[in-house]
N, C-alpha and C positions, 0 to 999 in steps of 0.2 A: 398445430392444432387440426384435429381430424373432423370430419365431415358430421354434419347432423344426424346421420344414421347411426356413426360410430360413437358418437359419445364425445365429450370433452376430454382431452389428454393434457394433464397438468405439466407444467415445464418441469424440468428436471436435469441434473448433470448433463444428459446428453445434449442438451441445447448450447453448452459452451463447448463442446467438441466440434469446432468448426473445420470444415474441409478447407486445403488449400486452395488460393487464388490460381487458377490457370489449369494444368493439367493434374487430373487426380490420380497421384501416385499413393498407393498403401503398401503396410507389411503390417503382420502380427507380431505382438510382442507381449508375452506372458498373456495371451489370451484378449489381448486389446487391440483395436485396429489403430495403427498409428500412421500419421499422414507424412508425406514429404513433400517440400515445397513453402514457399511465403505464405503465410497465414495471415488474417485479419489481425491478431493481436501483434504480431511482428511488424505490421506496417503503423500500427498505433504507436508503438515504442518509437518508432524511428520519426513520426508525425509529431509525438511529444516533445522531443528534443528540438525540433524546428521550430515549433511554437516557443518554448522557454528561450532559446536563444533570439530570435526575432523578437519578443517581448523584450527582453533585457537591452538588445541592441537598440530598439526605438526608444527605451526609456533613458539611454544613456548617451545616444549618439551627440545630442546637443544640451549639455549639462549647464545651468544658469544659477546665479545667487537666488533668482526668484524661478523656482521651478515651475516646467509647464504641467499640464495636469497627467501626462505621462511619466514625466521625470518623478512627480511626487508620489504615483501610484508605486513605481518600480523601487523607489528608496523606503516607502513604507512597507512594502513586501520584503525587500532585503533586510529591512532593519528589525521586523519582526523575528526573523530566524537568527539574525545575528545577536540581538539583546536577550530576547526572552528563552532562546533556546540554547544557542552556543554561550554567550558570556554569563547568563546567571547560572549555568549548570557548571560549565568547566573550570570558569575561573579566570586568572591572570594569562593561561597559555591560549586562550581561547580562539584568538584570530587565525592561527594557523589550521584551525578545523571549519572555519566559515565557508570557505567555497565547497568544502564536501558536505556539509551541512545544508545549505542552500539549494546546492543542486539537487540533492536527496530528496528534499522537501517538496520542491515544485515538481520533480519528475513523477513523484507519487501523487501528487495532487492532480494535475494536468490528466493522468493515465486514470485515476478515479472518475473525474467529472466527464471522462469520455462516455460515461454510461448515461448521462442525461442528455447528451447531444444527439440531437434528431439525424438519423440515418448511420449513425455510428453505433449509439446505444448498446454500448459493451465495455464496462470497467476493465481495463487491461488486467490489473491485479486479481480478478476474479479467476484467472487461470494460475493454477497454484505454482508454475515453473516461474511466475514473476517476483511475487513476494520471497520465495525461496533463495531466488539470485538476490534481492535486495538485503535481505536477511544474511547472507552468507557474506556481503561485501562489508555490512556494516560489522560483522563478526570478526572479519579478518583485520579491518581498519582498528578497532578497540583494542584486538590482541596483539597486534602489530606495534602499537604506541606504547603498551605497557611493556612487552618484552624489550622494545627499543629504549625504555627508561629505567627497569629495573633488572634487564637480564633475563634468560629464559627461567632458570630455576628462581631467581628472586621474584618472577612475575607469579610463576606456579605458587610459591609461598603466600604471596601478597593475596593472591585469589582465594586460597583454601585455608588459611590459618588465621583464624579471627584474632585479633589484637588482644593481649591480655589473657588469653584462654591457654592453660598448660595442662598436663597431665593426661591420664588416660582417657578423657573425654574427647580428645583429639582424634583418637582412632575412629570414632563416630562422625565428629563433625567435618573432618578433612574431605572422605568420599561425598559428603552431602554438600558441601560447599564447593567442590569440583564439578559434581553433577549440576549444581544451581547455575553456579557462575560461568562454567565454560562451555557445559553441553546445552542446556537448557533455554538459555537466552535467544539464539538464533530462531529456535523451533518456535517458541512464544512469539516473537516478533513477527515470523511469517504467519503463523495460525491466524492470531489476531487479524492482521490485515486482511487476509484472505477471507477469513469466515464472514468478517463483517460485508464485505464488498459482496461475496457470493450469494449470501443470505437477501442483502438488500436487493442485489437483481432478480433473484429467484422470485421475490414479493412483487416487485414491478411487473415481471412477465406474467405472473398469476393473474394481477388484476388487471391488467392490460388485454389479454389475451382471453381472461374469462369474462370481461366485459365484452368484449366483441363476438364471442360466442353467444352470450345470451342474447344480444341484440340481433345480431346476424341471423343465428341457426335456431333460437328459440322463439324469440319475438313474442308477441303477445302480452300477458302478464309479467314475464320476464324481462320486458324491456327497463321498466324501475329498476330492478336488481342490476342490470347491466350499466344503467346511467350511475347508480350509486359505485359499481366498482370503479367504473372510470372515475369518479370523485376521489375514491379510495388511492388511484394509482396517482392522482395529482398530488394529493395531501402527502403520501410517501414519497414522491419526488422532492418535495422541499425539505421532508425529514432527511432524505438520503443526502441533500447538499450540506448538510450539516454534519452529518455521519462521514461523508467523505472528506470532509476537511478536517475533522478531527481525528480520522484513523490518520492520516499525513503527519499531523501535528504530534500524535503520540507515539508514532514510529521515529520519528526524528527525535523528539523528546527522550525517549529511553535510550536511543543510541547515544546522544549526547551525555547523558547519566551514565551509560556504560563506558564513554571514553573518560569522563572525569574518574571514575572511580578506578580505572586501568592506570591513570597516570597521578592518582592520590599518592601522598607520602605515607598514607597509614590505609589499612583496609577498612 
């Protein structure tokens, strides 16, 4: 945010391009300044793993027939992913995919909620490389299990040739099915997760920094507008809590559906 004489500079993509922690080493790539070293998002990714492992360790270290509050929360969280995402979508073979889906869901969820934690306040998946990596992992998993079950050529046929369709129309449908089922899915997975968290964080920055500017720099009759801006910041934060959960849920829901489609007997 600039000074009062220069006016308010709204937040933008540059606010997500954080320098590394420690020595500032940079290089130019395709006209962009790239950083070398450990960055804040990298530390958040590592921290999220520690948080998830610690949570489930505390929830399961002393299991009992009458669960403690921590055990109950852990079992409920695990059961939600196991039952509503894995079992209900994949079917009889769901158990082999539960560890992957549980890990994926809570990894995304924790990194989403980093955007609302004071002194962190950055959803890790608002950096495009993170959702791209997650989408590629999901893509590799559901394609790998599909190839394992049907064979490479059998899986290509399974994904590109609609059941019961014959004749010249296949010349049109096969490229469309290949494009849709093989190429587009990881792109839409990554973009959906990134765009929602990126846009939400931009909104939070806008109302927080805008409110600060109106109160601290403009003052006078603008104080009321600044307070309203802070109120909008708090309301959007509550909305973002729901969005962050839903985006983790939808990402894993779609992944489980793609796995189910890959191992299904019919397309």
